[in-house]
MARDOVEX-71741 format. One record per residue (C-alpha): residue number from 1; x, y, z. Coordinates in steps of 0.02 Angstrom, whole numbers, plus 32768, in hexadecimal, padded with zeros to 4 digits. Example, Ala and Ser with C-alpha at 12.3 -4.5 7.8 and 13.67 -1.06 7.14 Angstrom:
<rs>
+-----+------+------+------+
:  nr :   px :   py :   pz :
+-----+------+------+------+
:   1 : 8267 : 7F1F : 8186 :
:   2 : 82AC : 7FCB : 8165 :
+-----+------+------+------+
</rs>
This chain:
<rs>
+-----+------+------+------+
:  nr :   px :   py :   pz :
+-----+------+------+------+
:   1 : 8000 : 8000 : 8000 :
:   2 : 8040 : 80AD : 7FD3 :
:   3 : 8046 : 813A : 8051 :
:   4 : 7FA9 : 81A2 : 806E :
:   5 : 7FE8 : 8234 : 8004 :
:   6 : 7FDD : 81CA : 7F66 :
:   7 : 7F3F : 8168 : 7F91 :
:   8 : 7E9B : 8182 : 7F36 :
:   9 : 7E3A : 8205 : 7F97 :
:  10 : 7D88 : 81DA : 7FC8 :
:  11 : 7D0D : 825A : 800F :
:  12 : 7C8A : 820B : 8081 :
:  13 : 7BEE : 8278 : 808D :
:  14 : 7B7A : 823D : 8117 :
:  15 : 7B2F : 828E : 81B1 :
:  16 : 7B3B : 81ED : 8218 :
:  17 : 7BE0 : 81E0 : 8273 :
:  18 : 7BD4 : 8124 : 8283 :
:  19 : 7BBE : 810F : 81C8 :
:  20 : 7C4D : 8185 : 81A0 :
:  21 : 7CBE : 8126 : 8219 :
:  22 : 7C8C : 807D : 81CE :
:  23 : 7CAE : 80BA : 811B :
:  24 : 7D51 : 810D : 8152 :
:  25 : 7D8F : 806F : 81AA :
:  26 : 7D64 : 7FFE : 8118 :
:  27 : 7DAE : 806F : 8093 :
:  28 : 7E4C : 809F : 80F2 :
:  29 : 7E70 : 7FE6 : 8114 :
:  30 : 7E61 : 7FCB : 8058 :
:  31 : 7EE2 : 8054 : 8038 :
:  32 : 7E76 : 80EB : 8010 :
:  33 : 7E8B : 8199 : 805C :
:  34 : 7DE7 : 81D5 : 80A9 :
:  35 : 7DA0 : 8282 : 80D1 :
:  36 : 7CF5 : 829A : 8123 :
:  37 : 7C69 : 8319 : 810A :
:  38 : 7BC9 : 8324 : 8172 :
:  39 : 7B57 : 835F : 80E5 :
:  40 : 7B53 : 839D : 8032 :
:  41 : 7B83 : 8450 : 805D :
:  42 : 7C21 : 8418 : 80B6 :
:  43 : 7C46 : 839C : 802B :
:  44 : 7C3D : 8422 : 7FA4 :
:  45 : 7CB2 : 8491 : 8009 :
:  46 : 7D30 : 8403 : 8017 :
:  47 : 7D23 : 83D5 : 7F5F :
:  48 : 7D44 : 8489 : 7F2B :
:  49 : 7DDB : 8491 : 7FA1 :
:  50 : 7E33 : 83ED : 7F76 :
:  51 : 7E2A : 8360 : 7EF6 :
:  52 : 7DD2 : 82BB : 7F13 :
:  53 : 7DC3 : 821C : 7EAE :
:  54 : 7D15 : 81E9 : 7EEA :
:  55 : 7C87 : 8223 : 7F5A :
:  56 : 7C25 : 81A3 : 7FC1 :
:  57 : 7B80 : 81FB : 7FE4 :
:  58 : 7AEA : 81DE : 8056 :
:  59 : 7A3E : 821C : 8020 :
:  60 : 79EF : 8258 : 80C3 :
:  61 : 7A56 : 82E4 : 8112 :
:  62 : 7A31 : 838F : 815F :
:  63 : 7A5A : 8434 : 8108 :
:  64 : 7A72 : 83E2 : 805E :
:  65 : 7A3A : 8331 : 8038 :
:  66 : 7A95 : 82BB : 7FC5 :
:  67 : 7A27 : 82D5 : 7F2C :
:  68 : 7A37 : 8393 : 7F39 :
:  69 : 7AF2 : 837F : 7F54 :
:  70 : 7B03 : 8314 : 7EB8 :
:  71 : 7AA5 : 8392 : 7E4E :
:  72 : 7B13 : 841F : 7E92 :
:  73 : 7BAF : 83B7 : 7E74 :
:  74 : 7B7F : 8394 : 7DBF :
:  75 : 7B60 : 844F : 7DA4 :
:  76 : 7C15 : 8478 : 7DD1 :
:  77 : 7C8C : 84A4 : 7D44 :
:  78 : 7D2B : 8443 : 7D27 :
:  79 : 7D66 : 839F : 7D6E :
:  80 : 7D08 : 83B8 : 7E12 :
:  81 : 7C61 : 83A6 : 7DB9 :
:  82 : 7C92 : 82FE : 7D72 :
:  83 : 7CC7 : 82B0 : 7E17 :
:  84 : 7C82 : 81FE : 7E1E :
:  85 : 7BFD : 81E6 : 7EA3 :
:  86 : 7BC5 : 8147 : 7EFA :
:  87 : 7B23 : 8159 : 7F5C :
:  88 : 7B14 : 80EA : 7FF6 :
:  89 : 7A69 : 8101 : 8046 :
:  90 : 79E3 : 80AD : 80AD :
:  91 : 7965 : 80E5 : 8029 :
:  92 : 7944 : 804A : 7FC1 :
:  93 : 78AE : 8079 : 7F54 :
:  94 : 78C2 : 8085 : 7E98 :
:  95 : 7890 : 813D : 7E98 :
:  96 : 791F : 8163 : 7F12 :
:  97 : 799C : 810F : 7EA0 :
:  98 : 7954 : 8169 : 7E09 :
:  99 : 795B : 8213 : 7E60 :
: 100 : 7A10 : 81F7 : 7E91 :
: 101 : 7A41 : 81BF : 7DE2 :
: 102 : 79E3 : 8251 : 7D93 :
: 103 : 7A43 : 82C7 : 7E06 :
: 104 : 7AEA : 827C : 7DD3 :
: 105 : 7B0F : 81DF : 7E38 :
: 106 : 7B7B : 8162 : 7DDD :
: 107 : 7B43 : 80CF : 7E48 :
: 108 : 7ACC : 80AC : 7ED9 :
: 109 : 7ADE : 8031 : 7F69 :
: 110 : 7A64 : 8011 : 7FF7 :
: 111 : 7AA0 : 8010 : 80AC :
: 112 : 7ADC : 7FAB : 8101 :
: 113 : 7B69 : 7F8A : 8087 :
: 114 : 7BE4 : 7EFD : 80A7 :
: 115 : 7C99 : 7F36 : 80AD :
: 116 : 7CCB : 7ECD : 8015 :
: 117 : 7C3D : 7F17 : 7FAD :
: 118 : 7C6E : 7FC8 : 7FDF :
: 119 : 7D24 : 7FAA : 7FB3 :
: 120 : 7CF4 : 7F57 : 7F0E :
: 121 : 7C88 : 7FE9 : 7ED6 :
: 122 : 7D02 : 806F : 7F0F :
: 123 : 7D8F : 8014 : 7EB6 :
: 124 : 7D2A : 8002 : 7E16 :
: 125 : 7CF8 : 80BA : 7E19 :
: 126 : 7DA1 : 8109 : 7E3A :
: 127 : 7E22 : 8087 : 7E09 :
: 128 : 7E5D : 8044 : 7EAF :
: 129 : 7EC5 : 808D : 7F3B :
: 130 : 7F67 : 809E : 7ED1 :
+-----+------+------+------+
</rs>
């Protein structure tokens, strides 16, 4: 595993601390570098300040939910607007998936997500930890 400065950078966007910690632990053990955001507003600020390889996004969050965040992300100019986004949510209905995809999600998983499934999807979406 390479040092953290050369690892793929993953932004976890979720208001639940337990979920962020779970995703962080799983992804860091797999060799990814992880940064956390509590909601879409904070996530956009971080994306505009530093580069990421992937955003792992919840749907239900205060201030700015995941669908609104994805739409705002896709409206950004440049490379920031094309950041791949994996939605991981408790919302399992088809209309929730469709809303997330319409807003710009690249893929959608339903919580709880097994660690191997999370690593597999993150790796497929951003090319592995390097």
